[in-house]
C-alpha positions as CSV (number, residue, x, y, z in Angstrom):
1,M,-107.0,-157.1,40.8
2,N,-110.7,-157.0,40.5
3,P,-112.0,-160.6,40.3
4,Q,-113.9,-161.5,37.2
5,P,-116.6,-164.3,37.1
6,F,-115.2,-167.4,35.5
7,N,-117.1,-170.3,34.0
8,I,-115.6,-173.7,33.0
9,N,-116.6,-174.3,29.4
10,I,-114.3,-176.8,27.6
11,P,-114.7,-176.7,23.7
12,D,-116.1,-179.8,22.1
13,A,-113.0,-180.0,19.9
14,A,-110.9,-180.7,23.0
15,L,-113.2,-183.5,24.1
16,N,-113.3,-185.0,20.7
17,D,-109.5,-185.0,20.5
18,L,-109.4,-186.8,23.9
19,Q,-111.7,-189.5,22.5
20,E,-109.5,-190.1,19.5
21,R,-106.4,-190.3,21.7
22,L,-108.0,-192.8,24.1
23,A,-109.1,-195.0,21.2
24,R,-105.5,-195.0,19.8
25,T,-103.8,-196.0,23.1
26,R,-100.9,-198.3,22.5
27,W,-100.7,-200.6,25.5
28,T,-97.5,-201.9,27.0
29,D,-96.9,-205.3,28.5
30,E,-96.8,-206.3,32.2
31,V,-95.0,-208.9,34.3
32,E,-97.3,-211.8,35.4
33,G,-98.8,-211.2,38.8
34,A,-97.4,-207.7,39.0
35,G,-100.3,-206.1,40.7
36,W,-99.3,-202.5,41.5
37,D,-95.7,-203.4,42.4
38,Y,-94.2,-202.1,39.2
39,G,-96.5,-199.1,39.0
40,T,-100.0,-198.6,37.8
41,N,-101.7,-201.9,37.2
42,L,-102.4,-202.7,33.5
43,A,-105.7,-204.4,34.0
44,Y,-107.0,-201.5,36.2
45,L,-105.8,-198.9,33.8
46,K,-107.5,-200.6,30.8
47,Q,-110.7,-200.8,32.8
48,L,-110.5,-197.1,33.8
49,T,-109.6,-196.0,30.2
50,D,-112.6,-198.0,28.8
51,Y,-114.9,-196.2,31.3
52,W,-113.2,-192.9,30.4
53,Q,-113.9,-193.5,26.7
54,H,-117.4,-194.9,26.8
55,S,-119.1,-193.8,30.1
56,F,-117.4,-190.8,31.7
57,D,-119.4,-187.6,31.2
58,W,-117.2,-184.5,31.4
59,R,-120.2,-182.2,30.8
60,A,-121.9,-183.6,33.9
61,Q,-118.8,-182.9,36.0
62,E,-118.4,-179.5,34.4
63,T,-122.0,-178.6,35.4
64,M,-121.4,-179.8,38.9
65,L,-118.2,-177.7,39.3
66,N,-119.9,-174.7,37.8
67,Q,-122.4,-174.7,40.7
68,F,-119.6,-173.1,42.7
69,A,-118.8,-169.4,42.3
70,H,-115.7,-169.3,40.2
71,F,-113.5,-166.2,39.6
72,K,-110.2,-165.2,38.1
73,A,-108.0,-162.3,39.1
74,E,-104.6,-161.1,38.0
75,I,-102.0,-161.0,40.8
76,D,-98.4,-160.2,40.1
77,G,-99.0,-160.8,36.4
78,I,-100.5,-164.2,37.0
79,G,-104.1,-165.0,36.3
80,V,-105.3,-166.9,39.4
81,H,-108.5,-169.0,39.3
82,F,-110.4,-169.5,42.5
83,I,-113.7,-170.6,44.0
84,H,-115.2,-168.1,46.4
85,E,-118.2,-169.5,48.2
86,R,-119.9,-167.3,50.9
87,G,-120.8,-168.8,54.2
88,K,-124.5,-169.0,55.1
89,G,-124.1,-168.2,58.8
90,P,-124.3,-164.8,60.5
91,N,-120.5,-164.1,60.7
92,P,-118.5,-166.5,58.4
93,T,-114.8,-166.9,59.0
94,P,-112.7,-166.5,55.8
95,L,-110.8,-169.7,55.0
96,L,-108.3,-170.4,52.3
97,L,-107.9,-174.0,51.2
98,L,-104.7,-174.9,49.4
99,H,-104.3,-178.1,47.4
100,G,-101.1,-180.0,46.3
101,W,-99.9,-182.3,43.6
102,P,-101.2,-184.4,41.8
103,D,-104.6,-183.1,42.8
104,S,-106.2,-179.8,42.2
105,F,-108.9,-177.4,43.5
106,Y,-111.2,-180.4,43.0
107,R,-109.7,-181.9,46.2
108,F,-112.1,-179.8,48.2
109,Y,-115.4,-180.1,46.3
110,K,-117.0,-182.3,49.0
111,V,-116.1,-180.1,52.0
112,I,-117.0,-176.7,50.5
113,P,-120.8,-177.2,51.3
114,M,-119.9,-178.6,54.7
115,L,-117.9,-175.6,55.7
116,T,-120.1,-172.9,54.1
117,D,-123.4,-174.3,55.3
118,P,-122.9,-176.4,58.4
119,A,-126.6,-176.2,59.3
120,R,-127.4,-178.3,56.3
121,F,-125.2,-181.1,57.8
122,G,-126.6,-180.8,61.3
123,G,-124.0,-178.2,62.5
124,D,-124.1,-174.8,64.0
125,P,-124.7,-172.0,61.4
126,T,-122.6,-169.6,63.6
127,N,-119.5,-171.8,62.7
128,S,-119.8,-171.2,58.9
129,F,-116.9,-170.1,56.6
130,D,-116.4,-168.1,53.5
131,V,-114.4,-170.6,51.6
132,I,-111.8,-169.7,49.0
133,V,-110.2,-172.5,46.9
134,P,-107.6,-171.4,44.4
135,S,-105.9,-173.3,41.7
136,L,-102.2,-172.7,42.5
137,P,-100.3,-170.9,39.7
138,G,-99.4,-173.6,37.1
139,F,-102.4,-175.8,38.1
140,G,-105.9,-176.1,36.7
141,F,-107.4,-172.9,35.4
142,S,-104.7,-170.6,36.7
143,D,-102.0,-169.3,34.4
144,K,-98.8,-171.2,33.9
145,P,-95.7,-169.2,35.1
146,L,-93.0,-169.5,32.5
147,N,-90.2,-167.7,34.4
148,R,-87.3,-169.7,35.9
149,G,-87.7,-170.0,39.6
150,G,-91.5,-170.1,39.8
151,V,-93.6,-167.6,41.7
152,D,-94.0,-166.3,45.2
153,A,-97.1,-168.4,45.9
154,A,-97.4,-167.3,49.6
155,G,-97.4,-163.7,48.5
156,I,-99.9,-164.3,45.7
157,M,-102.2,-166.1,48.1
158,A,-102.0,-163.4,50.7
159,Q,-102.8,-160.8,48.1
160,L,-105.8,-162.8,46.9
161,M,-107.2,-162.8,50.4
162,T,-106.4,-159.2,51.4
163,D,-106.1,-157.0,48.3
164,V,-108.5,-158.9,46.0
165,L,-111.1,-160.1,48.4
166,G,-110.7,-157.6,51.2
167,Y,-110.2,-159.9,54.2
168,A,-108.1,-158.5,57.0
169,R,-107.9,-161.7,58.9
170,F,-108.3,-165.3,57.6
171,G,-107.4,-168.9,58.2
172,V,-105.4,-171.1,55.9
173,Q,-105.6,-174.9,55.4
174,G,-103.1,-176.8,53.4
175,G,-101.8,-180.2,52.6
176,D,-98.9,-181.4,50.3
177,T,-97.7,-178.3,48.5
178,G,-100.4,-176.3,50.3
179,S,-98.7,-177.1,53.7
180,P,-95.4,-175.2,53.2
181,I,-97.3,-172.4,51.5
182,A,-99.6,-172.1,54.6
183,Q,-96.6,-172.2,56.9
184,E,-94.9,-169.5,54.8
185,M,-97.9,-167.3,54.9
186,A,-98.1,-167.6,58.7
187,R,-94.4,-166.6,59.0
188,R,-94.7,-163.6,56.7
189,Y,-98.2,-162.4,57.5
190,P,-98.9,-163.2,61.1
191,D,-101.2,-160.1,61.5
192,A,-103.4,-161.5,58.7
193,V,-103.3,-165.2,59.2
194,M,-105.3,-166.2,62.3
195,G,-104.3,-169.8,62.2
196,I,-103.1,-172.6,59.9
197,H,-104.6,-176.1,59.7
198,L,-102.3,-178.8,58.1
199,T,-102.7,-182.4,57.1
200,D,-98.9,-182.8,56.9
201,I,-96.0,-180.6,58.1
202,G,-93.6,-181.2,55.1
203,W,-90.2,-182.7,55.2
204,D,-87.9,-179.8,55.5
205,V,-88.1,-179.3,59.3
206,L,-86.6,-182.8,59.7
207,S,-83.9,-182.3,57.1
208,S,-82.7,-179.1,58.9
209,L,-82.0,-181.0,62.2
210,K,-78.9,-182.8,63.3
211,P,-79.4,-186.5,63.7
212,E,-78.1,-186.6,67.2
213,T,-80.8,-184.1,68.3
214,L,-83.7,-186.3,67.2
215,S,-85.9,-188.0,69.7
216,P,-86.6,-191.7,69.4
217,A,-90.0,-191.0,67.7
218,E,-88.3,-188.5,65.3
219,Q,-85.6,-191.1,64.5
220,D,-88.2,-193.7,63.7
221,Y,-90.0,-191.1,61.5
222,A,-86.7,-190.3,59.7
223,K,-86.2,-194.1,59.0
224,Q,-89.8,-194.3,57.7
225,L,-89.2,-191.4,55.3
226,E,-86.0,-192.9,54.1
227,Q,-87.7,-196.2,53.3
228,W,-90.6,-194.4,51.7
229,S,-88.3,-192.3,49.6
230,F,-86.5,-195.4,48.3
231,A,-89.7,-197.2,47.5
232,E,-92.0,-194.3,46.3
233,G,-89.9,-191.2,45.8
234,A,-88.7,-191.6,42.2
235,Y,-91.3,-189.2,41.0
236,V,-89.8,-186.5,43.3
237,S,-86.4,-187.0,41.8
238,I,-87.5,-186.8,38.1
239,Q,-89.9,-183.9,38.7
240,G,-87.3,-182.1,40.7
241,T,-84.6,-182.6,38.1
242,K,-85.9,-183.3,34.5
243,P,-89.7,-182.5,34.5
244,Q,-89.6,-181.3,30.9
245,T,-88.5,-184.7,29.6
246,L,-91.4,-186.4,31.4
247,A,-93.9,-183.8,30.4
248,Y,-93.8,-184.6,26.6
249,G,-95.3,-188.0,27.1
250,L,-97.8,-187.0,29.8
251,N,-99.1,-184.0,27.8
252,D,-99.5,-186.1,24.7
253,S,-101.1,-189.3,26.0
254,P,-104.2,-189.1,28.3
255,T,-103.6,-192.8,29.3
256,A,-100.0,-192.0,30.3
257,L,-101.2,-189.0,32.3
258,A,-103.9,-191.0,34.1
259,A,-101.3,-193.7,34.9
260,W,-98.9,-191.2,36.4
261,I,-101.6,-189.5,38.6
262,I,-103.8,-192.5,39.5
263,E,-100.8,-194.4,40.9
264,K,-100.4,-191.8,43.5
265,F,-104.0,-191.9,44.5
266,H,-103.7,-195.7,44.9
267,T,-100.4,-195.6,46.9
268,W,-101.2,-192.6,49.1
269,T,-104.7,-193.6,50.2
270,D,-106.0,-195.8,53.0
271,R,-107.4,-198.3,50.6
272,E,-107.0,-202.0,51.5
273,G,-105.7,-202.6,48.0
274,D,-108.6,-200.9,46.2
275,V,-108.2,-197.3,44.9
276,E,-112.0,-197.1,44.4
277,R,-112.7,-197.8,48.0
278,Y,-112.5,-194.0,48.5
279,F,-112.7,-192.6,45.0
280,T,-115.2,-193.2,42.2
281,K,-114.0,-193.5,38.7
282,D,-115.7,-190.2,38.0
283,E,-113.7,-188.5,40.8
284,L,-110.4,-190.0,39.7
285,L,-111.0,-189.0,36.1
286,T,-112.3,-185.5,36.8
287,N,-109.1,-184.7,38.6
288,V,-107.1,-186.1,35.7
289,M,-109.3,-184.2,33.2
290,I,-108.4,-180.9,34.9
291,Y,-104.8,-181.5,34.2
292,W,-105.5,-182.8,30.6
293,L,-107.8,-180.1,29.5
294,T,-105.7,-177.2,30.8
295,Q,-102.4,-178.9,29.8
296,T,-100.9,-178.1,33.2
297,I,-99.0,-181.3,34.0
298,N,-95.7,-179.7,33.0
299,S,-96.2,-176.5,34.9
300,S,-97.4,-178.3,37.9
301,M,-94.4,-180.6,38.0
302,R,-92.1,-177.6,37.6
303,W,-92.9,-176.8,41.3
304,Y,-90.6,-179.6,42.2
305,Y,-87.8,-178.3,40.1
306,D,-88.2,-174.8,41.4
307,G,-88.3,-176.1,45.0
308,F,-85.1,-178.2,44.5
309,H,-83.3,-175.2,43.0
310,A,-84.7,-172.4,45.2
311,D,-82.5,-170.0,47.0
312,W,-83.6,-170.5,50.6
313,G,-82.0,-167.3,51.7
314,D,-84.5,-165.4,49.7
315,S,-88.0,-165.9,51.2
316,D,-89.6,-164.2,48.3
317,T,-88.5,-166.9,45.9
318,G,-87.6,-169.9,48.0
319,G,-89.8,-169.6,51.1
320,D,-92.9,-171.2,49.7
321,W,-91.5,-174.7,50.2
322,G,-90.4,-173.8,53.7
323,S,-87.1,-174.4,55.4
324,G,-86.5,-175.5,59.0
325,Q,-85.0,-172.1,59.9
326,E,-87.8,-170.1,58.3
327,A,-90.5,-172.4,59.8
328,Q,-89.3,-171.6,63.3
329,Q,-90.4,-168.0,62.8
330,S,-94.0,-169.0,62.2
331,A,-94.5,-170.5,65.7
332,S,-96.5,-167.5,66.9
333,V,-99.5,-168.3,64.7
334,P,-101.7,-171.0,66.1
335,A,-101.6,-174.3,64.2
336,A,-103.5,-177.5,64.0
337,V,-102.4,-180.8,62.5
338,A,-104.7,-183.6,61.4
339,A,-102.6,-186.7,61.2
340,F,-104.1,-189.2,58.8
341,P,-102.6,-192.7,59.3
342,N,-101.8,-193.5,55.6
343,D,-100.0,-190.2,55.0
344,N,-96.7,-190.9,56.8
345,P,-97.7,-188.6,59.7
346,A,-94.9,-186.9,61.6
347,P,-94.7,-187.2,65.4
348,R,-96.2,-184.3,67.3
349,E,-92.9,-183.4,68.9
350,L,-91.4,-182.8,65.4
351,A,-94.3,-180.5,64.5
352,E,-93.9,-178.6,67.7
353,R,-90.3,-177.7,66.8
354,S,-91.6,-175.3,64.2
355,L,-95.3,-174.8,64.8
356,N,-97.4,-173.4,67.6
357,V,-99.5,-176.6,67.8
358,Q,-102.9,-175.8,69.5
359,Q,-104.8,-178.8,68.1
360,W,-103.5,-182.3,67.2
361,T,-105.9,-184.9,65.9
362,Q,-104.8,-188.5,65.3
363,M,-107.3,-189.6,62.6
364,P,-108.7,-193.1,62.7
365,R,-108.4,-193.6,58.9
366,G,-107.6,-191.8,55.7
367,G,-104.6,-190.8,53.7
368,H,-103.0,-188.1,51.6
369,F,-106.1,-186.6,49.9
370,A,-108.0,-186.2,53.2
371,A,-110.6,-183.7,52.1
372,L,-111.6,-186.0,49.2
373,E,-111.3,-189.3,51.1
374,E,-112.7,-188.4,54.5
375,P,-114.6,-185.2,54.0
376,E,-116.6,-185.4,57.2
377,L,-113.5,-186.0,59.4
378,F,-111.6,-183.3,57.6
379,A,-114.4,-180.7,57.8
380,Q,-115.1,-181.4,61.5
381,D,-111.5,-181.0,62.4
382,V,-111.1,-177.7,60.4
383,S,-114.3,-176.3,61.9
384,K,-113.3,-177.2,65.4
385,F,-109.9,-175.5,65.2
386,F,-111.0,-172.2,63.6
387,T,-114.2,-172.0,65.7
388,N,-112.0,-172.2,68.8
389,L,-109.8,-169.4,67.5
390,R,-112.8,-167.1,67.3
């Protein structure tokens, strides 16, 4: 389990192949005035692809990413890539940051300096963190599990923090897929997890409740989720049932991969109609490139299939996505929720059914990719919660 230094160094052949594929993109048609209603807008995707082909500099992004301390360690037979940046204060708090889909460890690149070196941003150096940012198994530079049923992500992340890095107590922050993993870690390892900070609570707590027991706010939230699922949830259904079929096209065409991923960044962001209000083209494409260059779109989408088909009675295989019953058992660990308005935030009373909520922040703006969209708001809220736990 000894971690080995890791450096991102993509072969030139892979970048040359990408250029050839971009140049050969065969564009589809589009309904007049479609905007983003039918999916990723054609005019925008052409603009982004042109920038990708002629202006985007992967080597510059690679150099930037390699400024962080990258490692890889084998845990339960899976090679796990992670960033481990030491805090610059006198007694840093270990903090595990967990990404989701369709983002990557890159979600946190803006907040790592803020959390490790708060004095540089006008904060108190005594509130610094040792920050650990893994690529979840099947994402980025971590290995791709090929066994049916996926992996015990909560167990692997706990081993990373305790057995590999030697931390006895640590905090966990998660959003999207990272949220149920964080909650599962709190349930299974309450002596090690000092607290969890979430940007969403997941859907399974609501699905485990009888409709007649819901409060008015919870009923409204259930209706919002139903409407959202009808309008935006097709990706969940296909990735949860037939991801392999979808993966052939996404793994073969960089333009198709970008369309599939960028549409989520557009839809899930507090944007006023412009995806680049919060993200630059370089940021959008760097995240897409992590999927493209590692060929992990298929293995990342399999998380949905494994979650749909998990045996929830077995916490070692199904617990990572969290069930309402299992989540109830994590209530002893202090929790914080940062509710960003464009991320379908749940009402606090629903969160309190399964979490020991000690901090609740109604954010003034922002969406699903909070650490990338609103890094200052995100870092301040995380720091406040874990500093109070000290």
